[in-house]
C-alpha positions, 0 to 999 in steps of 0.5 A: 469469462474469468476476470481474474485470468490475469492475476493467475499463472500456470506451472508446468513442473517436473518434481525431482526427489533429493537424489535426482530421480523423478518424484513418480506418483506422489502427493504434493500438497500447493500452498500459496504463502505469499501474493504477488498483488499488494494487499496494503494497509498504514502501519504506523502503529509499528513505529509506535511499538519500536518506539514506546517503552511502556510494556502494556503499550508495546503488548497492545500494539503488538497485538494488533500488529498480528493481527494486521500481518494476518491480512496484509503484505504491504504496509505504509510508514509514516514520513510526514517531514514535520513528524519525521523531522520536528526540528532540522537534524532530529528525525525519527530515524532510528524507530522507522528504521526499525518498524521497517526492518520488522515489517521486511522480515514479515514478509511485508513490502513497505512504502514511504509516505510522503516525501514531499507535502504542503500539510505536516510539512516541517515548520522550521523550513519558514525560515528560509528563503524559497531557494533554501527550502527547495534546496532542503526538501531536496536534501531530504528527499537524497538523504531518506531515500538513499538511508531506507534503500533495500528496505524502503523502495517504494515511495509517495514522492509528492502528495496532493499537488493539484491542490499544493499552489493554491493551498490557503489554510495556513502558510507552509513552505512546500506551497510557497515554492510550489507557487513559484516553481509551478507544479510541473517543475516542483514535481520534476525536480523532487521526482528526479531526486528520489529516481537519482537516489534509488534508481530501481524505486517505485515512485508514486504521484498521490492525490486526493483530487480524481478529477480531471485536473488530476489527469490534466496534471499527469499528462504534463508530468509524463510529457515533461519526462517525469519518471512516475512508476504507479498513479496513486489515488486517495479514495477515503470514503468518510462521505459514502461509498463511492459505488460502482459507478464512480468507481468504474469511472476513475478506474477507466480515466485513469487507466488510459495513461497505461501506468500501474493504479495504486488505491493508496489511501482507501477508507470505509467507514462502520458510522454514520455517514459524514454530512455531505456539505463538508467540503474539506473533510478536516473541517469535521470535527467531533468528540466521538464517532462510534461504530454501529452493528449496521454500519459494520455490515455495510463496511464489510459489504462495500469493501468486499465489493471495491476490493473485487472490482479493483483486483479484477482490474488489470491495472490496478497493482495495490489497495492499501486500506488507511487506517487498520483500526478505528479512531485514527484520522478524524476519530472516524470508525475506518478500522477492520479492528475496533480500537480495543483490536477486536475484529469487525466483519470486514476484517473477516470479509477480506480475510475470506477474499484474500486468503480464501477465495483468492489464494491457491491451496490443493492436493494433486499428485504427480504422474509416472515420471513426476510431472504436475500441472496446476494454475494458481494466483500469483505469488510465491508456494511451497510445494511439499511431498513425502520426501521433501519440500520446494520453494516456488515463485509463479509470477508468470507461466512456468515450465520447469523443473524442481527439486525437493529437499528432504 
């Protein structure tokens, strides 16, 4: 049984020369240039690259993002309210929009993360009543989703709702309104605002809690008519790889909703594993967390296995590894490259999967009437003949004519 059949499509084409005659008995080079599947990573450095005035830093970040682009077609940009708008009305729009446009021009699909979250919340909201906080939250969603429409058309609308009303690390505006309104009513309002601002946007709910509590929440939201486009699942594995049993269990439980599944924040580290007794990962504070040769080989194996399982699942549409480079959240050795931008084994392991095993490149020939058939991974292609080339989107089985252009 072909576990990846759903990732492929069949094409029967008749190629025509620029003068309209059949491209008979011609050699045809078939090259996939992009994937339909979303292979993603955090792209926060694109914002930093647009903002910096330091030439050395810009060159360093440019080098990092060029390596990023050799792997990924999907990037997550930061919209944490407290950082995006540190004081009311003072936003990071300029550099964030520049980064989003730069990524889009490179063929990258962009997602914003997140529109509503109790952590990294804007501290200036605390001066307002709960009613005013909610009003500003909805205004923020309308403002940003509208402003980025056509550039950022995918959003983590609300983040970590399961814990939101009982979050007690520190007081914050979003936990206040979630406690008052309840999870479902708050989620319904923020999703409605995002949907109204961009009816065609892909809207996700996102959580690290993969227990039945998240399932129950999703059931309630769907019953309430919340327009969830996809279920976001965080998989930060600082305390060790989930393994096949847990991975398949999570997939089975969340597949029952019939919605697309996005693994939105994946982390597999290449150093010592965080101790199991740590409940909140943020409590693990270290001066340094080095990558090790043994850990790097382990990370490459685990990434290869996990991506293979997820790519084979028919409801999984996207995988986002959270950190491209080491030393980001918690100083973890979590990247595909070291802090100095040198590649780790995981970089090449994933490159082998995405751009060799799961990508179609062939040389075939048309018949005497110009017909050609092939099967390829879904995505965009360029077909090249001695007389010209043609672009093709292979996202379903097709039977059509294509005119090559000289």
